[in-house]
N, C-alpha and C positions, 0 to 999 in steps of 0.2 A: 504493499499499499503505499503511497506517496505521503511521505513523512510531513509535507507542507499543508496537507489538508486531511478532511475526514469527510466522506460522503456516505450519507445514509439513504439509501431508499425506501420507498414506502414498504417493500417486501421484508426490509430489516425491522420494521417498526410495528408490526401487527399486534404485538403482545401488549396487554394492558390498556386497551384503548378504552377510555370512558369507564375504568373501573369505579364502582361506588357511585356513580352518578346516575341517579334515577332519570327516565325519559320524562317524566313530568317537571323537571327543574329546567328543562332547555328553553329557548326563547320559542314564544308562542307562534310565531311565523315561521320557525325554521323548517318544519315539516312539509311547508308549502314552497320552500325554496326551488328557483327555477333549475331545470336541469341543464348542465353547462358543460362545457369542455374540460379535460384535466387541464391543470396549469401547474407551473413551478414556482415555487419560494425559494430564493436564496437567503440565507440566514447564517449568522455566526453560531458557533458552539460557545454558550456561556452559561451560567449558574440558572438562569430562568428558562433555558431552552426546552427542558425536559416538560414542564408546564405548558409551553407553546405547543409543542408536538402532541401533548394528550388533548390539546383543544382542537387541534386540527383534525384528529382522529375522530373526536366527538361530532365536529362538522361532517366529515366523510360518513359516519354512521347514520346521522339523522338524514342528510341529503341524497346519499347515494353518490355524491359528486367526489371527484378524485383529484387529490392535491399531492405534488412530487416535491418533497424537501431536499434539498442541496446544502448540506451543513458543512461549514467551514471554520478554520479559526479566525480570529477578529481581523486581521489583515488581508487573510486570503479572501474573505467575504468581500472586502471593499475592492480587492483587486479585481475579483470577478465581475462584480456590478460594473467597474469602470470599463472593462474589456468588452462586456456586453452590450452596454448603451451606446458605445461608440460602433459596433459593427453594423453591417447592414440589415441584417436580421438579429435581433437580440435571443438569446439563448434563455433568458429569464424574466419572467413576468411581474411577480411582485418582488420588490425589492425591500428588504428589511434594513433600513437607514439609521445609522448613529448618528446623534447631534452633531458629530464632528464633520461629517460630511453630506449632510441632505442638502445644505445650502448649495453645495457644489452641482448636484443633481437638479435642483431647482433653476439655478441661474443659467446651467448648461442646456436649459430646455430638454433632459433626458427623461423625465418623468410626464406623464399625461394626467391633467386634471380629473379626477374622478366625476366630477361635474360635467366634463367634456365628454366622456365615455358614456355616461347614463346621467341626462339631464333631469331625471326623475329622482335620482338619489338623494334621500333625506338623511343628513348626520342628525343622529340621535343627540337631542338637546342637552343631554346628561353626559355627554362625552367631553373629556377635558381637552382643551384646544393648546393647552401648554404652551403658555406665552405666543398663543395665535401662530406657532409654526407649523401647522397642519395646512395654512393658508399661504398664497403667494401671489402677489399682483406682478405679472411679467413685464408690464411697462414701466412701473415705478421701480420695480426691483427691491420690493420690501415685503416683509411677512405682516400681513394685516388681514383683519377679518373682511376688510372690502375685496379682499383678491379672490382668487379660485380656491376651490377645495382641492389640495395637490395629494393628500396622504390622510391616513388613519393612525392615530396612536397604536402602537403595538404593546411597548413596555414602558410606562411612565415612570423612569427611575430618576429620584432626587436623593439627596441625603437627609436623614432625620438624625436627632439626637439620640444616642442609645445611652442609657445610663443604669446603672446597679439599684434597681426599686427595692430590693431587700436591705440595701446599706440606708437609702433613704427613708425606709420605714423606720428602722431601728433609730435614726436620727431625728425624726419627726421633721423631716423637710418635704417640700413639693417639687415638682418638677421646675427646673429653672426655666424662666421666660426671659431673660435679660442676659447680657453677656457678664453684667456684675454678679449677677446671682451664680453663673455657671463658674466664673473663676472663684467665688468664695467656696463653692462646692467641692471644687476641683482640689484647691488647696487643703480643704479639711479632710478629704481622703487619701490624699498624696502620702503615702508612706513606703518611699522605694528601699529595697528592690521588691519587696512584696507585693505592692500595689502602687500604681501611677494615677495621679488624680485624672488625668486625661492623656489619650495617646493619639497622636496626628500623623498624618502622611507628611514627610519632608523630601522623600526621594525625588529625585529628577527622572521623568519618563516621558511618553507620550502624552498623557494627560493624568498627572498624578498630584503632586503638591498643588498645582494650579487649581485643579478642580476641587481640592479640599478647602482652600483659602477662599472660593468664592462666597459661601454664606457668610464669611467673616466680613469682607469686603463689601458685600451688598448689605448685609444686616447693619453694618456702620453707616449705611447710607451713601457709599461709596459705588464707584463704577469705573469700568475701563474706559468706556467713550461718553460724550455729552449725551448724545441722543440718536442711537443707531435707526430707529424707527424714521426719524426725521432727516435721514441721511447725514446727519452730522457725527463724523468721526474723530472730532477733536479729541484728544487724549487727555483725561483728566484723572488717572490713575494715582499720580503724585498730588493730590491736594490733601487737605488735612484730613478729610475722612479716611482716604487710602492710608494715610501715616498712622493714624489711630487704629485702624483694622490690622495692619502688619506688625506694629508694635505689640497688639494685644496677642496677636498669634505666636510672636517670638516669645513673649513673656510666659504665656501657659506653657509652651515647649520646654522652656529653660527652668521656670521655678515650679511647676506642678505637673510636668510631663515626662515622657521617656528621654533618658539621656542620650539615644542614639536616633532621635527624630529625624535628622537629615537622611538617614538611610532606611527609614521605613517606607515599604509601600503598603498596597491595601491588604495583601494577604498577611504580612505582620501585625498589622492594626487589628485585623480581626482576630488573628491568633492570641493576641493579648487580652482581647475582650472574651474570648470563650474559655481562656484559661484562668480566668478570675483576676487577672493582673492589672485591668484598666476600670476604673470606676465611670469613666466617660468615654465616648469617642463619637465623632460625627462621620457617619458613611452611608453610603447608598443605601436603600431600603431592601435591595434584592438580596442582601447578607442576612435579612431577618431570621429565616429559616435555620441557619447554622447557631443561633443562640440557643434554640431549643433541641439542638439534635442530640442525644445522649451519647452517640458514638463519637461526637466531636466537642462536645461543651461540657464544662465542669459547672456552668451558671444556669443550668435548665430553669426555666421559669422564674428566674431572678432579673433577667434583663427587661427594662422597660422602654418607651419610645416617646418622644415628644418632638415638636416642631423644632427646628433649629434656632437657637435664641437670638437676640437683636438689641439694640439700643433703644431706649424708650423714644417713641414718636416714629419709629421706624418698623414696618413689618418683618416678620420672617422673611427670608430670602434665599432659598435653596436653588443652586444652580441646576438646570436641566442636564442630564445626562441621558436622556430618554432615546427611544427607538421608535421610528415611523415606518409606516408600510406606504411604499409609492408604485405605482403602475408603470412600468417602462413604456415609452411611446413606440419603441421600434420593434413590437411584437404583434402577431395576427389580432384583428379584432376579437375573435372568439375567445381568446386567452385573456384578453383586457376584460371582456364582460365576466367570464368567470372569475377574476380576481375580485371586480366588483360585487361579485354575489357572495364570495366569502366576506369580505369586510362588511357588507350589510348585515350577516348574521354575526359576525365577530364583534360589533359594535353593542350589540343589545344587553340589556341588564342581565338577561338569564345566561346568555353563554359567558358574561364576564365573572357571573357568582360561579358558575361551574369551573371557569379558569381559576379562579380565586382558590378552589378547594383543590385544584391541582398543583397550588403553591404560585400561580402567577401574581402579578400586580395588576388590580383591575383599572381599565380606562375609563369606566363609566361611573359617574358620581352615585348613581342609583344602587350598585352593588355595595357601595359603603354604608348604604342606610338599610341593607338586607339585615335580617336577624344574626347571619353569621358574624356580622362586626362586632357582635356583643360576646363571642366565644373568647375564651382565653387565648387561644392559639393565633387568634388574628387581632391582638389587642393592638397591633401596628396600624390598623385601619384608620380609627379614628384621627389620631395625629397626622396621618398622612393626607387624609381627606382636608384637614385644616390647611395642610400646607400647599398642595398643589395648586389652588388658585393664585397662590404666590410666586410661584417657579419663576425662574429668571433665565430667558434665552439670552447666553451669555454673548454669542455671537451670530449674527444675520448676514454673513459675507463668506465666500467659498474659499477665501485665503486663511481661514482662522489658524491652520495649524502653524503658520509662520509666527502668528501672535503667542500662541500657546507655547511653542518652544522657547521663545524669549522670557515668557512668565516661569516657565519650568526652571530655566539656568539661574534667573534672578532670585527667584524665591529659593530655591534649593541652596544658594550661597548664602543667602541671608539667614536661612536656618540654621546652617553649618557654622555661622560665625564668621564667616570668611570677609562679609561686607556690611555695612549697618543698613539699617531699614531705608533710612534717606538715599544713601548710594544706590540701594538696589531701585528704590522706586524711580528715582531720577533716571537711571541707566535704562531701566526697562521702558520708560515713557518715550525716551528720545528714540529707542529702536523701534517701538511700535509706530510711531509718527512716522519714521523712515519708511516702514513698511507700507503703511497705509498710503502715503505720497506715492510710492512706487507704482502702485496701482489707480493712482488717479482719483483716490476717494477724498471727499472734502474733509479735511484734516487740519489740525495743528497741535500747539502743547502750550501747557502752562510753565510758567517760570519756574527754574529748579527749586526744590525745597532746601532749606538751609538748615 
């Protein structure tokens, strides 16, 4: 087998389809779904993939329609999508696009609007628009609800605050809402090396320390750009709000955090939490199931969840790290219609409740109002439902990877103590402004911090 990818055909995935899900729980209209051609979904292998696979199998069982899944590592999925959409005839119909590259697909005209394929398609009003990223105005080149419906949310991933509920209960504390409360509680529980008050990512990667820093930056009221939606890409990262956010991030790491924060990636952060060595962390919601997995966790039923903290007067502001499903423009019309039919079913409350039972993160707000949200194992659903309307789309342009690389290096160096927060912010801002000017965006920069 090719070591650079994993391909799982439908014949490899027949076992366990729909296990434990009664037919009565399915979407009322699913049994009447139109009979359509087989189509192919290209997707990444991820912690949430298994729940998506089971949801697809449930769709097949209910409708009789057939779906092929082409499953690859993260980078392999992107490569396949890029190659397919640029070919004369595309191989893949439904593209599962990460927050880091869906703008490339929109701006390049590689995906076709769902509303153009089927003008009668109605988006369920309870489906989260995730910072309006499911819409795109091809003329103004902006993501706005006034644009066309370009995609469907597949996995609405954002970070939440994970905290040790058992320790909070013993201390008589409530979940922290502000950064001041989080810092006080992190210091209270910090007792290294037995326990760290908070464990954060600081490693440099493709989207590592930068992604963890977003809830802090935007939770302090800061931003990278002045107003992307209005086309104003002036860099404001190095204003006083940005400095307050980075100083706070660094202070937590140094005074209440892990001594090797600069080298920690997501796997190490999760490992500290499940082994009982962390009182808090802010990581993507997709890691929730590991907390209660007795094969992995020493803190089963002890971890609670809350929206990411913020300063007074600013709402919680988790950064989007989500996945969207877009339909390729260069595939046959019958396969486009088949993909639309799947998305029509996938968006419904009942399909999403079933998906949640498989371990997925629902895209429909109605699923978070379902009785399952009151069950102990789904205790993350209420704080996630509170957070999703405030999720921030960090990048609205296709060259985001160049900006992310700048942030990764600068933030990692600051966490490692190689440069000060002021030097990091000024340097990153200068470099980001250079990138935006190179691509002729309306940009500028602030005077350097002193």
